[in-house]
C-alpha positions in Angstrom: 168.9 -76.5 -20.9 166.4 -78.8 -22.5 168.1 -81.7 -24.1 168.0 -81.9 -27.8 165.8 -78.8 -28.2 166.5 -75.1 -28.7 162.9 -73.9 -28.3 159.9 -74.6 -26.0 157.6 -77.2 -27.4 154.3 -78.6 -26.6 150.9 -77.1 -26.0 150.6 -73.8 -24.1 149.1 -75.3 -20.9 152.0 -77.7 -20.6 154.4 -74.9 -21.3 152.8 -72.7 -18.5 152.8 -75.7 -16.2 156.5 -76.2 -16.8 157.2 -72.5 -16.1 155.3 -72.8 -12.8 157.3 -75.9 -11.8 160.6 -74.1 -12.5 159.5 -71.0 -10.7 158.5 -73.0 -7.6 161.8 -74.8 -7.6 163.9 -71.7 -7.8 162.0 -69.8 -5.1 162.1 -72.9 -2.8 165.8 -73.4 -3.2 166.9 -69.8 -3.0 168.4 -69.3 0.4 169.0 -66.1 2.4 172.7 -66.6 1.8 172.2 -66.1 -2.0 169.9 -63.1 -2.3 171.1 -62.4 -5.8 169.8 -65.6 -7.3 166.4 -64.3 -8.4 167.9 -60.9 -9.4 170.3 -62.7 -11.7 167.4 -64.4 -13.4 165.9 -61.0 -14.1 169.1 -59.4 -15.3 168.6 -56.5 -17.6 172.1 -55.3 -18.5 175.2 -57.4 -19.2 178.8 -57.3 -18.2 180.8 -55.8 -21.1 182.8 -59.0 -21.7 180.0 -61.5 -21.6 176.8 -62.7 -23.2 173.7 -63.8 -21.3 172.2 -66.5 -23.5 170.1 -69.5 -22.8 169.6 -72.6 -24.9 166.0 -73.9 -24.4 163.4 -72.5 -22.1 163.7 -68.8 -21.3 161.6 -68.6 -18.2 162.9 -65.6 -16.4 165.0 -63.4 -18.5 163.4 -60.1 -19.6 162.2 -60.2 -23.1 160.5 -58.1 -25.7 157.0 -59.5 -26.8 156.7 -60.1 -30.5 154.5 -57.1 -31.0 156.8 -54.8 -29.0 159.1 -52.5 -31.0 162.8 -52.7 -30.2 163.8 -49.1 -30.2 166.7 -48.4 -32.5 169.9 -47.0 -30.9 170.1 -43.2 -30.6 172.7 -41.3 -32.5 174.9 -41.1 -29.4 174.6 -44.8 -28.7 175.2 -45.7 -32.3 178.3 -43.5 -32.6 179.7 -44.8 -29.3 179.4 -48.4 -30.6 180.9 -47.4 -33.9 183.9 -45.8 -32.3 184.6 -48.9 -30.2 184.0 -51.2 -33.1 186.4 -49.2 -35.3 189.0 -49.4 -32.7 188.6 -53.2 -32.3 188.7 -53.7 -36.1 192.0 -51.8 -36.2 193.4 -53.9 -33.4 192.3 -57.2 -35.0 194.2 -56.2 -38.2 197.2 -55.1 -36.2 197.2 -56.3 -32.6 200.3 -54.3 -31.7 198.1 -51.2 -31.8 196.2 -52.4 -28.7 199.1 -51.7 -26.4 198.6 -53.3 -23.0 195.4 -54.9 -24.3 197.2 -56.8 -27.1 197.8 -59.8 -24.9 196.4 -61.6 -21.8 198.1 -62.9 -18.7 195.6 -65.7 -18.6 197.4 -68.6 -20.4 197.1 -71.7 -18.1 193.9 -73.8 -17.7 194.8 -74.0 -14.0 194.2 -70.3 -13.6 190.5 -71.1 -13.5 190.7 -73.1 -10.3 193.3 -70.7 -8.9 190.8 -67.9 -9.4 187.9 -69.8 -7.6 186.1 -71.3 -10.5 184.6 -74.8 -10.2 182.3 -77.1 -12.1 178.6 -77.2 -11.3 177.8 -76.9 -7.6 181.5 -76.7 -6.6 182.5 -79.9 -8.4 185.7 -80.4 -10.4 185.7 -78.6 -13.7 184.7 -81.0 -16.4 184.7 -80.9 -20.2 181.8 -83.1 -21.2 180.3 -84.3 -24.6 177.5 -82.0 -25.8 174.7 -84.6 -25.6 172.1 -81.9 -25.5 171.6 -80.9 -29.1 170.1 -78.0 -31.0 167.0 -77.9 -33.2 167.7 -74.2 -34.1 168.2 -74.2 -37.9 171.0 -71.6 -37.5 173.0 -74.0 -35.3 172.2 -77.0 -37.4 173.7 -75.2 -40.4 177.0 -74.9 -38.5 177.0 -78.1 -36.4 174.9 -80.5 -38.3 171.7 -82.2 -37.1 171.2 -83.0 -33.5 172.7 -86.4 -32.6 176.2 -87.8 -33.1 177.5 -84.9 -35.1 176.6 -82.3 -32.4 177.6 -84.6 -29.5 181.2 -84.5 -30.8 181.3 -81.0 -29.4 182.0 -80.3 -25.8 180.1 -78.5 -23.1 181.8 -76.6 -20.3 179.9 -75.1 -17.4 181.8 -73.3 -14.7 180.7 -71.3 -11.6 182.6 -68.9 -9.4 181.8 -70.2 -5.9 185.1 -70.2 -4.1 186.7 -67.2 -2.4 190.4 -66.7 -2.8 192.9 -64.6 -0.7 193.8 -62.7 1.2 196.6 -61.2 -1.0 199.0 -58.4 -0.3 199.4 -55.6 -2.8 201.2 -52.2 -2.2 201.1 -52.8 1.5 197.3 -53.4 1.6 195.3 -56.6 2.1 192.7 -57.6 -0.5 190.5 -60.7 -1.0 188.7 -62.2 -3.9 185.1 -63.1 -2.8 183.0 -65.7 -4.6 180.7 -63.9 -7.0 178.4 -66.8 -8.1 179.2 -65.9 -11.7 178.4 -68.5 -14.4 179.9 -69.3 -17.8 178.2 -71.9 -19.9 179.5 -72.6 -23.4 179.8 -75.3 -26.1 183.0 -75.9 -28.1 183.0 -77.9 -31.3 186.6 -78.1 -32.6 185.6 -80.3 -35.6 183.3 -77.6 -36.9 185.4 -74.7 -35.6 182.5 -73.3 -33.5 182.0 -71.8 -30.1 178.4 -71.4 -28.9 177.9 -68.9 -26.0 174.9 -70.1 -24.0 174.2 -68.8 -20.5 176.9 -66.4 -19.3 177.0 -63.8 -16.5 180.5 -62.7 -15.3 181.9 -61.6 -12.0 182.0 -57.9 -13.0 178.3 -58.0 -13.8 177.5 -59.8 -10.6 179.3 -57.1 -8.6 177.8 -54.2 -10.5 174.3 -55.6 -10.2 174.6 -56.0 -6.4 174.5 -59.8 -6.4 177.6 -60.2 -4.2 176.6 -59.8 -0.6 178.9 -57.6 1.4 181.1 -56.6 -1.5 183.6 -53.9 -0.3 185.2 -52.0 -3.3 188.0 -50.9 -0.9 189.2 -54.4 -0.1 187.5 -56.8 -2.6 188.8 -57.7 -6.0 187.4 -59.5 -9.0 188.9 -63.0 -9.6 192.1 -62.8 -11.7 190.4 -64.9 -14.4 187.1 -63.2 -15.0 186.7 -62.1 -18.7 184.6 -64.3 -21.0 187.2 -64.0 -23.8 189.8 -65.5 -21.5 187.5 -68.3 -20.4 186.7 -69.1 -24.0 190.3 -69.3 -24.9 191.3 -71.6 -22.0 188.6 -74.1 -22.9 189.1 -73.8 -26.7 192.9 -74.3 -26.4 192.5 -77.2 -24.0 190.0 -79.0 -26.2 192.1 -78.4 -29.3 195.1 -79.9 -27.6 193.0 -83.0 -26.6 191.9 -83.5 -30.2 195.3 -82.7 -31.7 193.8 -79.8 -33.6 195.1 -76.3 -34.1 193.3 -73.5 -32.3 193.4 -71.6 -35.6 190.5 -73.8 -36.7 188.1 -71.4 -35.0 185.7 -70.1 -37.7 182.5 -69.1 -35.9 181.3 -67.7 -32.5 177.6 -67.8 -31.8 175.7 -65.7 -29.3 172.7 -68.0 -28.9 169.4 -66.3 -27.9 170.8 -62.9 -27.0 168.9 -60.8 -24.4 171.3 -57.8 -24.2 169.0 -54.9 -25.0 171.8 -52.4 -26.0 173.0 -55.0 -28.6 169.4 -55.5 -29.8 169.1 -51.7 -30.3 172.2 -51.4 -32.4 171.0 -54.3 -34.5 167.6 -52.7 -34.9 169.2 -49.5 -36.2 171.5 -51.4 -38.6 168.6 -53.6 -39.9 166.5 -50.5 -40.6 169.4 -49.0 -42.6 169.3 -51.9 -45.1 165.9 -53.5 -44.9 163.4 -50.8 -43.8 159.9 -51.7 -44.9 160.0 -55.3 -43.8 157.5 -56.0 -41.1 159.9 -57.5 -38.6 162.6 -55.0 -39.3 160.2 -52.1 -38.8 159.6 -53.5 -35.3 163.4 -53.5 -34.7 163.6 -57.3 -34.9 165.4 -59.8 -37.1 163.5 -62.3 -39.2 163.6 -66.1 -38.7 166.5 -68.2 -40.1 168.4 -67.4 -42.3 167.8 -63.9 -40.9 170.0 -61.1 -42.2 173.7 -61.1 -43.1 175.8 -58.0 -42.5 179.2 -58.1 -44.1 182.2 -55.9 -43.3 181.6 -53.7 -46.3 178.1 -52.7 -45.1 177.0 -49.6 -43.2 176.6 -50.5 -39.5 179.0 -53.5 -39.5 181.6 -51.6 -37.4 179.0 -50.5 -34.9 177.9 -54.1 -34.3 181.5 -55.0 -33.5 181.2 -52.4 -30.7 178.2 -54.1 -29.0 178.4 -56.0 -25.7 177.4 -59.3 -27.3 180.1 -59.2 -29.9 183.1 -57.4 -28.6 184.3 -60.3 -26.5 184.9 -62.2 -29.7 187.1 -59.4 -31.0 189.1 -59.3 -27.8 189.9 -63.0 -28.0 191.1 -62.7 -31.6 193.3 -59.7 -30.7 194.8 -61.2 -27.6 195.3 -64.7 -29.0 196.6 -63.8 -32.4 200.1 -65.0 -31.5 198.7 -68.6 -31.4 195.8 -68.5 -33.8 197.3 -66.1 -36.3 195.7 -62.8 -37.1 191.9 -63.1 -37.6 189.1 -60.6 -37.9 185.4 -60.6 -38.0 184.2 -61.2 -41.6 180.4 -61.1 -41.3 177.6 -61.1 -38.7 174.3 -62.9 -39.2 171.4 -62.3 -36.9 168.1 -64.2 -36.8 165.1 -64.8 -34.6 165.3 -68.3 -33.2 161.6 -68.2 -32.3 159.8 -66.3 -35.1 156.5 -68.0 -34.3 156.6 -67.3 -30.5 154.6 -64.3 -29.5 156.0 -63.9 -25.9 159.6 -62.9 -26.4 162.3 -61.7 -28.8 165.9 -63.1 -28.3 167.9 -63.0 -31.5 170.8 -65.3 -32.2 174.0 -64.0 -33.7 176.6 -65.9 -35.8 180.0 -64.1 -35.9 182.0 -65.4 -38.9 185.8 -65.1 -38.7 188.5 -65.0 -41.3 192.3 -65.1 -41.3 194.2 -62.1 -42.5 
């Protein structure tokens, strides 16, 4: 993360030099014991309950050049997202309809360390002031200008680097290997905002082959592994520290989203409403303020059923007993880098409302 910036700055030669330095550092520090490191940085698909988002310099994530068209979702992809989104909308309005998914067993902050999560590099988990601010106008609109206002938020970075187990279940022995997963988020209780930054979860790590020696017959994911649970544990802890109600949550932001299936659903929805605009015809959102999709518009429900948004819905469903019933009111999407020709990574603001 680049302190106090949400986009690359400077002349192109300096930008390319910085990319070279980062690349050398990563390749020099990657060890044979962590063969998944480089592959993680080239991740293409996301775990269903996480975002991969990066604030600052996007050196290695795959990206769509500005001139490249984002292909809208097919009918099958769109309908699948719409069905899931409709289900989640129903559950947000009446969490009892979710059955076993109406609640979560993850309720204690200590369950992070019990599941093998640590702070950066194996250190103790810390909740630190968010001294690295944002210049993105979409985040400034929510958090205020970079500086004291934004630093009153809190940054939490955790990594899954400790193995746990063995455990006995049904007469069999299982273990919880370290997955080298990463969750990096910012929580601003004063403004009622969670910003998802750079997240890849244990499930994604396993499915992408990044956990060496993983045996599906004997290995299990950590008990605490869903992004929605991690969000809740930090949000509840910080609210308690600030004597604030968790119900203050008003916005969740997926900052610089690289999930292509999500981009495809957005491309289709944007073209339903704004076809003929140059950016939209390429399947891309415009720069800030971007486009606002409200819950009475065609395509809104399909957006709820995308990988970059459904974690927000699950948290509202499963934590309604504490926060009260909430649902997603609107979704705003914008291109944080409209003047950059080398990539497309939209940001998404999910507005919540009590019901």
